[in-house]
C-alpha positions in Angstrom: 8.2 15.9 1.8 5.2 13.8 2.3 2.4 13.2 0.1 -0.8 10.8 -0.2 -1.8 9.9 -3.1 -5.4 7.3 -3.9 -5.2 5.2 -6.4 -7.4 3.3 -8.5 -6.6 0.4 -10.9 -8.6 -2.8 -12.9 -7.2 -5.2 -9.6 -8.6 -2.6 -6.9 -11.9 -2.3 -8.9 -12.6 -6.0 -9.4 -12.1 -6.2 -5.7 -14.2 -3.4 -4.9 -11.6 -1.3 -3.1 -10.9 1.3 -5.6 -9.5 4.4 -4.5 -6.5 2.8 -2.5 -4.5 5.1 -0.2 -0.7 5.0 -0.7 1.6 7.6 0.9 5.1 8.7 -0.1 8.0 10.2 1.8 10.8 11.9 -0.6 14.1 13.3 1.4 15.8 16.2 -1.0 19.1 17.3 -0.4 20.7 20.1 -2.3 17.9 19.9 -4.5 18.1 16.0 -5.4 16.1 13.7 -4.6 18.2 10.8 -1.9 15.3 8.8 -1.5 11.9 8.4 -1.7 9.5 5.6 -0.2 5.9 4.9 -1.0 3.8 2.7 1.6 0.2 1.7 2.6 -1.0 2.7 5.8 -2.0 0.0 8.2 -5.6 0.7 7.7 -5.7 0.4 3.8 -3.3 -3.1 4.6 -6.1 -4.2 6.3 -8.9 -3.4 3.7 -7.0 -4.8 0.7 -6.4 -7.9 3.2 -10.2 -7.7 3.8 -11.1 -7.7 0.4 -8.6 -10.2 -0.8 -10.4 -12.7 1.4 -13.9 -11.9 -0.3 -15.0 -14.7 -3.4 -14.4 -12.1 -5.7 -10.6 -12.0 -4.8 -10.6 -15.5 -6.7 -8.0 -15.0 -9.2 -7.2 -11.4 -8.9 -3.5 -10.2 -9.2 -2.2 -7.0 -7.6 1.0 -5.8 -9.1 1.0 -9.3 -10.8 0.9 -11.4 -7.6 -1.7 -13.3 -5.3 -3.4 -11.4 -2.5 -1.4 -13.3 0.2 2.0 -12.1 -1.1 1.4 -8.4 -2.2 -0.2 -8.1 1.2 3.0 -9.8 2.6 5.2 -7.1 0.9 2.9 -4.3 1.8 3.3 -5.0 5.4 6.8 -5.5 5.1 7.3 -2.2 3.7 5.1 -0.2 5.7 6.9 -2.0 8.6 10.1 -0.8 7.7 8.8 2.7 7.1 6.5 3.7 10.0 8.1 0.6 12.2 6.4 -2.7 13.6 3.5 -2.1 15.6 3.4 1.6 15.5 -0.2 3.7 14.9 -0.5 5.4 12.0 1.2 8.9 12.6 2.6 9.5 9.5 
C-alpha cells in the first residue's frame, strides 16, 4: 500500500516550502503491518536543499537537525527505498 502526504510545519514555513511531499509505503501480511517506510521523493529533497541554502534558512532546524544533516539523512533514506540513481517511479 502506498500513499502521498503533503506536510507542513513551522520549519518548512520558515523556509517558504510548506506542503512538502513525503511518500509512505506499508506492507501488510495477514492483517498486520510488517513494514512501514517513509521517504521524500528526490525532487522534494532537491527543493528542501535549495531552500536550505537561502539566507532565511539561517538557524532553521528540520526535525531538530541542521539542514545539511536532515538532507543527508533524507537522501540516504530515499536511496534505501527506491535505489540510488533511480528516477522517481514510486
